[in-house]
A tleap script that builds the chain and sets N, CA, C and O, in Angstrom:
source leaprc.protein.ff14SB
mol = sequence {
  NMET ASP ARG GLU GLU ILE ILE THR LYS ILE
  THR GLU GLU LEU ASN VAL CYS GLU GLU TYR
  LEU LYS ARG GLU ALA ARG LEU ASP PHE ILE
  LEU ARG ILE LEU GLU ASP LEU MET ASP GLU
  ILE GLN GLU ALA LYS LYS LYS ASN ILE SER
  LEU GLY GLY LEU GLU GLU LYS VAL ARG ILE
  LEU TYR HIE ARG ALA SER THR LEU VAL ALA
  LEU ILE GLU GLN GLY VAL LYS CLYS
}
set mol.1.N position { -11.814 39.235 6.408 }
set mol.1.CA position { -10.660 38.465 5.975 }
set mol.1.C position { -10.387 38.748 4.495 }
set mol.1.O position { -11.313 38.798 3.685 }
set mol.2.N position { -9.136 38.929 4.157 }
set mol.2.CA position { -8.814 39.140 2.752 }
set mol.2.C position { -8.559 37.794 2.060 }
set mol.2.O position { -8.558 36.740 2.697 }
set mol.3.N position { -8.348 37.856 0.767 }
set mol.3.CA position { -8.204 36.650 -0.056 }
set mol.3.C position { -7.085 35.743 0.446 }
set mol.3.O position { -7.273 34.533 0.566 }
set mol.4.N position { -5.931 36.319 0.736 }
set mol.4.CA position { -4.780 35.517 1.168 }
set mol.4.C position { -5.037 34.814 2.498 }
set mol.4.O position { -4.645 33.662 2.679 }
set mol.5.N position { -5.691 35.501 3.421 }
set mol.5.CA position { -6.012 34.879 4.711 }
set mol.5.C position { -6.977 33.713 4.525 }
set mol.5.O position { -6.826 32.665 5.152 }
set mol.6.N position { -7.965 33.906 3.661 }
set mol.6.CA position { -8.940 32.846 3.391 }
set mol.6.C position { -8.248 31.641 2.770 }
set mol.6.O position { -8.483 30.503 3.178 }
set mol.7.N position { -7.397 31.894 1.785 }
set mol.7.CA position { -6.678 30.804 1.113 }
set mol.7.C position { -5.781 30.067 2.106 }
set mol.7.O position { -5.732 28.837 2.099 }
set mol.8.N position { -5.077 30.803 2.952 }
set mol.8.CA position { -4.200 30.179 3.947 }
set mol.8.C position { -4.995 29.308 4.905 }
set mol.8.O position { -4.601 28.177 5.189 }
set mol.9.N position { -6.105 29.821 5.401 }
set mol.9.CA position { -6.939 29.073 6.345 }
set mol.9.C position { -7.480 27.799 5.705 }
set mol.9.O position { -7.408 26.723 6.299 }
set mol.10.N position { -8.015 27.918 4.506 }
set mol.10.CA position { -8.580 26.750 3.827 }
set mol.10.C position { -7.489 25.735 3.520 }
set mol.10.O position { -7.696 24.535 3.695 }
set mol.11.N position { -6.335 26.198 3.069 }
set mol.11.CA position { -5.228 25.299 2.751 }
set mol.11.C position { -4.761 24.541 3.990 }
set mol.11.O position { -4.501 23.341 3.919 }
set mol.12.N position { -4.655 25.226 5.112 }
set mol.12.CA position { -4.235 24.562 6.352 }
set mol.12.C position { -5.239 23.488 6.760 }
set mol.12.O position { -4.854 22.384 7.143 }
set mol.13.N position { -6.520 23.815 6.677 }
set mol.13.CA position { -7.544 22.840 7.053 }
set mol.13.C position { -7.582 21.668 6.071 }
set mol.13.O position { -7.835 20.532 6.470 }
set mol.14.N position { -7.333 21.939 4.804 }
set mol.14.CA position { -7.269 20.855 3.817 }
set mol.14.C position { -6.109 19.918 4.110 }
set mol.14.O position { -6.240 18.702 3.968 }
set mol.15.N position { -4.981 20.471 4.516 }
set mol.15.CA position { -3.824 19.630 4.856 }
set mol.15.C position { -4.141 18.708 6.024 }
set mol.15.O position { -3.761 17.538 6.015 }
set mol.16.N position { -4.839 19.233 7.032 }
set mol.16.CA position { -5.254 18.410 8.171 }
set mol.16.C position { -6.175 17.291 7.686 }
set mol.16.O position { -6.009 16.132 8.066 }
set mol.17.N position { -7.136 17.643 6.854 }
set mol.17.CA position { -8.080 16.647 6.330 }
set mol.17.C position { -7.355 15.562 5.540 }
set mol.17.O position { -7.662 14.378 5.679 }
set mol.18.N position { -6.397 15.963 4.715 }
set mol.18.CA position { -5.645 14.984 3.929 }
set mol.18.C position { -4.887 14.009 4.821 }
set mol.18.O position { -4.853 12.810 4.546 }
set mol.19.N position { -4.287 14.518 5.879 }
set mol.19.CA position { -3.543 13.642 6.791 }
set mol.19.C position { -4.463 12.633 7.463 }
set mol.19.O position { -4.124 11.453 7.562 }
set mol.20.N position { -5.613 13.082 7.921 }
set mol.20.CA position { -6.569 12.156 8.534 }
set mol.20.C position { -7.085 11.145 7.515 }
set mol.20.O position { -7.267 9.972 7.840 }
set mol.21.N position { -7.321 11.594 6.292 }
set mol.21.CA position { -7.799 10.669 5.259 }
set mol.21.C position { -6.759 9.604 4.932 }
set mol.21.O position { -7.113 8.452 4.683 }
set mol.22.N position { -5.494 9.970 4.930 }
set mol.22.CA position { -4.437 8.987 4.679 }
set mol.22.C position { -4.472 7.881 5.722 }
set mol.22.O position { -4.215 6.715 5.422 }
set mol.23.N position { -4.796 8.268 6.954 }
set mol.23.CA position { -4.855 7.295 8.046 }
set mol.23.C position { -6.252 6.702 8.219 }
set mol.23.O position { -6.469 5.816 9.045 }
set mol.24.N position { -7.190 7.208 7.425 }
set mol.24.CA position { -8.592 6.787 7.510 }
set mol.24.C position { -9.111 6.934 8.936 }
set mol.24.O position { -9.785 6.049 9.462 }
set mol.25.N position { -8.788 8.054 9.543 }
set mol.25.CA position { -9.155 8.314 10.937 }
set mol.25.C position { -10.086 9.522 11.028 }
set mol.25.O position { -9.988 10.468 10.246 }
set mol.26.N position { -10.985 9.461 11.998 }
set mol.26.CA position { -11.889 10.570 12.321 }
set mol.26.C position { -12.653 11.070 11.100 }
set mol.26.O position { -12.739 12.275 10.865 }
set mol.27.N position { -13.193 10.161 10.343 }
set mol.27.CA position { -13.838 10.512 9.082 }
set mol.27.C position { -15.060 11.408 9.266 }
set mol.27.O position { -15.288 12.308 8.458 }
set mol.28.N position { -15.848 11.177 10.312 }
set mol.28.CA position { -17.007 12.041 10.548 }
set mol.28.C position { -16.569 13.480 10.821 }
set mol.28.O position { -17.202 14.433 10.368 }
set mol.29.N position { -15.485 13.615 11.563 }
set mol.29.CA position { -14.925 14.933 11.854 }
set mol.29.C position { -14.435 15.598 10.566 }
set mol.29.O position { -14.661 16.789 10.349 }
set mol.30.N position { -13.777 14.834 9.732 }
set mol.30.CA position { -13.265 15.355 8.461 }
set mol.30.C position { -14.410 15.807 7.561 }
set mol.30.O position { -14.328 16.862 6.933 }
set mol.31.N position { -15.472 15.013 7.498 }
set mol.31.CA position { -16.630 15.403 6.689 }
set mol.31.C position { -17.194 16.736 7.168 }
set mol.31.O position { -17.566 17.584 6.358 }
set mol.32.N position { -17.255 16.916 8.465 }
set mol.32.CA position { -17.791 18.170 9.025 }
set mol.32.C position { -16.892 19.351 8.662 }
set mol.32.O position { -17.384 20.413 8.281 }
set mol.33.N position { -15.587 19.170 8.778 }
set mol.33.CA position { -14.657 20.243 8.405 }
set mol.33.C position { -14.823 20.593 6.929 }
set mol.33.O position { -14.875 21.768 6.567 }
set mol.34.N position { -14.906 19.577 6.084 }
set mol.34.CA position { -15.033 19.820 4.646 }
set mol.34.C position { -16.358 20.500 4.307 }
set mol.34.O position { -16.408 21.341 3.410 }
set mol.35.N position { -17.420 20.149 5.007 }
set mol.35.CA position { -18.703 20.830 4.801 }
set mol.35.C position { -18.577 22.306 5.167 }
set mol.35.O position { -19.081 23.173 4.454 }
set mol.36.N position { -17.907 22.585 6.274 }
set mol.36.CA position { -17.681 23.976 6.682 }
set mol.36.C position { -16.834 24.721 5.649 }
set mol.36.O position { -17.093 25.886 5.349 }
set mol.37.N position { -15.829 24.047 5.110 }
set mol.37.CA position { -14.989 24.675 4.084 }
set mol.37.C position { -15.793 24.984 2.827 }
set mol.37.O position { -15.596 26.027 2.205 }
set mol.38.N position { -16.694 24.084 2.453 }
set mol.38.CA position { -17.540 24.348 1.285 }
set mol.38.C position { -18.411 25.582 1.525 }
set mol.38.O position { -18.623 26.386 0.617 }
set mol.39.N position { -18.912 25.726 2.753 }
set mol.39.CA position { -19.700 26.918 3.093 }
set mol.39.C position { -18.845 28.177 3.004 }
set mol.39.O position { -19.289 29.196 2.475 }
set mol.40.N position { -17.627 28.109 3.516 }
set mol.40.CA position { -16.722 29.259 3.457 }
set mol.40.C position { -16.399 29.635 2.014 }
set mol.40.O position { -16.318 30.815 1.674 }
set mol.41.N position { -16.219 28.636 1.179 }
set mol.41.CA position { -15.930 28.894 -0.232 }
set mol.41.C position { -17.121 29.561 -0.902 }
set mol.41.O position { -16.946 30.479 -1.703 }
set mol.42.N position { -18.324 29.113 -0.585 }
set mol.42.CA position { -19.523 29.738 -1.153 }
set mol.42.C position { -19.631 31.200 -0.715 }
set mol.42.O position { -19.989 32.063 -1.516 }
set mol.43.N position { -19.326 31.477 0.541 }
set mol.43.CA position { -19.347 32.859 1.033 }
set mol.43.C position { -18.306 33.707 0.304 }
set mol.43.O position { -18.572 34.856 -0.048 }
set mol.44.N position { -17.134 33.145 0.082 }
set mol.44.CA position { -16.083 33.872 -0.639 }
set mol.44.C position { -16.518 34.158 -2.072 }
set mol.44.O position { -16.257 35.238 -2.602 }
set mol.45.N position { -17.180 33.192 -2.695 }
set mol.45.CA position { -17.655 33.395 -4.065 }
set mol.45.C position { -18.688 34.518 -4.125 }
set mol.45.O position { -18.727 35.281 -5.090 }
set mol.46.N position { -19.523 34.616 -3.093 }
set mol.46.CA position { -20.518 35.696 -3.038 }
set mol.46.C position { -19.841 37.059 -2.976 }
set mol.46.O position { -20.394 38.056 -3.439 }
set mol.47.N position { -18.641 37.097 -2.402 }
set mol.47.CA position { -17.882 38.339 -2.280 }
set mol.47.C position { -16.918 38.518 -3.456 }
set mol.47.O position { -16.054 39.394 -3.436 }
set mol.48.N position { -17.080 37.675 -4.479 }
set mol.48.CA position { -16.229 37.709 -5.677 }
set mol.48.C position { -14.753 37.479 -5.365 }
set mol.48.O position { -13.875 38.079 -5.985 }
set mol.49.N position { -14.492 36.606 -4.398 }
set mol.49.CA position { -13.118 36.233 -4.057 }
set mol.49.C position { -12.822 34.905 -4.741 }
set mol.49.O position { -13.449 33.887 -4.445 }
set mol.50.N position { -11.864 34.928 -5.658 }
set mol.50.CA position { -11.494 33.720 -6.387 }
set mol.50.C position { -10.528 32.883 -5.549 }
set mol.50.O position { -9.540 33.392 -5.020 }
set mol.51.N position { -10.834 31.592 -5.441 }
set mol.51.CA position { -9.990 30.707 -4.642 }
set mol.51.C position { -9.303 29.645 -5.487 }
set mol.51.O position { -8.787 28.660 -4.959 }
set mol.52.N position { -9.299 29.841 -6.767 }
set mol.52.CA position { -8.604 28.913 -7.656 }
set mol.52.C position { -9.130 27.503 -7.556 }
set mol.52.O position { -10.341 27.284 -7.584 }
set mol.53.N position { -8.227 26.540 -7.441 }
set mol.53.CA position { -8.597 25.132 -7.420 }
set mol.53.C position { -8.976 24.600 -6.051 }
set mol.53.O position { -9.201 23.400 -5.898 }
set mol.54.N position { -9.052 25.469 -5.053 }
set mol.54.CA position { -9.366 24.999 -3.704 }
set mol.54.C position { -10.756 24.386 -3.620 }
set mol.54.O position { -10.959 23.399 -2.913 }
set mol.55.N position { -11.708 24.963 -4.333 }
set mol.55.CA position { -13.068 24.420 -4.288 }
set mol.55.C position { -13.093 22.983 -4.797 }
set mol.55.O position { -13.720 22.112 -4.195 }
set mol.56.N position { -12.411 22.744 -5.900 }
set mol.56.CA position { -12.363 21.390 -6.456 }
set mol.56.C position { -11.672 20.423 -5.489 }
set mol.56.O position { -12.115 19.288 -5.318 }
set mol.57.N position { -10.603 20.872 -4.869 }
set mol.57.CA position { -9.877 20.018 -3.931 }
set mol.57.C position { -10.754 19.649 -2.733 }
set mol.57.O position { -10.737 18.504 -2.280 }
set mol.58.N position { -11.518 20.616 -2.223 }
set mol.58.CA position { -12.427 20.346 -1.108 }
set mol.58.C position { -13.467 19.315 -1.525 }
set mol.58.O position { -13.754 18.382 -0.774 }
set mol.59.N position { -14.027 19.475 -2.704 }
set mol.59.CA position { -15.049 18.534 -3.182 }
set mol.59.C position { -14.478 17.121 -3.359 }
set mol.59.O position { -15.138 16.137 -3.028 }
set mol.60.N position { -13.274 17.027 -3.873 }
set mol.60.CA position { -12.643 15.716 -4.062 }
set mol.60.C position { -12.396 15.043 -2.714 }
set mol.60.O position { -12.690 13.860 -2.545 }
set mol.61.N position { -11.860 15.790 -1.763 }
set mol.61.CA position { -11.613 15.218 -0.434 }
set mol.61.C position { -12.922 14.826 0.245 }
set mol.61.O position { -12.986 13.804 0.928 }
set mol.62.N position { -13.956 15.627 0.061 }
set mol.62.CA position { -15.262 15.297 0.645 }
set mol.62.C position { -15.779 13.986 0.050 }
set mol.62.O position { -16.290 13.127 0.769 }
set mol.63.N position { -15.642 13.845 -1.249 }
set mol.63.CA position { -16.092 12.619 -1.906 }
set mol.63.C position { -15.300 11.413 -1.396 }
set mol.63.O position { -15.879 10.361 -1.126 }
set mol.64.N position { -13.992 11.561 -1.266 }
set mol.64.CA position { -13.163 10.462 -0.741 }
set mol.64.C position { -13.589 10.068 0.666 }
set mol.64.O position { -13.729 8.883 0.971 }
set mol.65.N position { -13.791 11.057 1.514 }
set mol.65.CA position { -14.168 10.774 2.901 }
set mol.65.C position { -15.541 10.115 2.977 }
set mol.65.O position { -15.723 9.151 3.721 }
set mol.66.N position { -16.499 10.618 2.223 }
set mol.66.CA position { -17.843 10.035 2.277 }
set mol.66.C position { -17.851 8.628 1.696 }
set mol.66.O position { -18.613 7.779 2.158 }
set mol.67.N position { -17.021 8.365 0.698 }
set mol.67.CA position { -16.913 7.017 0.144 }
set mol.67.C position { -16.311 6.064 1.170 }
set mol.67.O position { -16.791 4.942 1.331 }
set mol.68.N position { -15.272 6.499 1.857 }
set mol.68.CA position { -14.671 5.666 2.907 }
set mol.68.C position { -15.674 5.352 4.010 }
set mol.68.O position { -15.741 4.217 4.482 }
set mol.69.N position { -16.449 6.342 4.421 }
set mol.69.CA position { -17.466 6.119 5.453 }
set mol.69.C position { -18.472 5.079 4.980 }
set mol.69.O position { -18.837 4.175 5.732 }
set mol.70.N position { -18.919 5.206 3.736 }
set mol.70.CA position { -19.898 4.258 3.197 }
set mol.70.C position { -19.319 2.846 3.140 }
set mol.70.O position { -20.003 1.882 3.484 }
set mol.71.N position { -18.068 2.719 2.707 }
set mol.71.CA position { -17.437 1.402 2.638 }
set mol.71.C position { -17.276 0.782 4.022 }
set mol.71.O position { -17.507 -0.414 4.205 }
set mol.72.N position { -16.886 1.585 4.974 }
set mol.72.CA position { -16.721 1.081 6.338 }
set mol.72.C position { -18.066 0.639 6.901 }
set mol.72.O position { -18.162 -0.407 7.542 }
set mol.73.N position { -19.100 1.434 6.664 }
set mol.73.CA position { -20.430 1.077 7.157 }
set mol.73.C position { -20.945 -0.214 6.525 }
set mol.73.O position { -21.686 -0.963 7.161 }
set mol.74.N position { -20.560 -0.476 5.288 }
set mol.74.CA position { -20.997 -1.694 4.598 }
set mol.74.C position { -20.120 -2.889 4.943 }
set mol.74.O position { -20.451 -4.020 4.587 }
set mol.75.N position { -19.026 -2.658 5.618 }
set mol.75.CA position { -18.134 -3.747 5.982 }
set mol.75.C position { -17.283 -4.239 4.827 }
set mol.75.O position { -16.686 -5.312 4.914 }
set mol.76.N position { -17.217 -3.468 3.740 }
set mol.76.CA position { -16.441 -3.861 2.566 }
set mol.76.C position { -14.970 -3.527 2.762 }
set mol.76.O position { -14.099 -4.196 2.206 }
set mol.77.N position { -14.691 -2.504 3.542 }
set mol.77.CA position { -13.318 -2.058 3.754 }
set mol.77.C position { -12.526 -3.131 4.479 }
set mol.77.O position { -13.008 -3.717 5.448 }
set mol.78.N position { -11.315 -3.387 4.011 }
set mol.78.CA position { -10.454 -4.412 4.620 }
set mol.78.C position { -9.911 -3.947 5.943 }
set mol.78.O position { -9.168 -4.679 6.597 }
savepdb mol mol.pdb
quit
């Protein structure tokens, strides 16, 4: 896969994750997708493929999703 294909794939999956996060739905599934994306980004970095701000965006979404899961598990979420 070349750089543009990788960026397109990651961007599409990030958009799906963002939509689910807005609805606070399927959070475990979203966490798994984001973990896979982090792995893909690490592989791209090993190949010296720059992905710009995508890595940061994945990490932010992962943090949001894991925080929501923790809040729901604690019963704090309204």
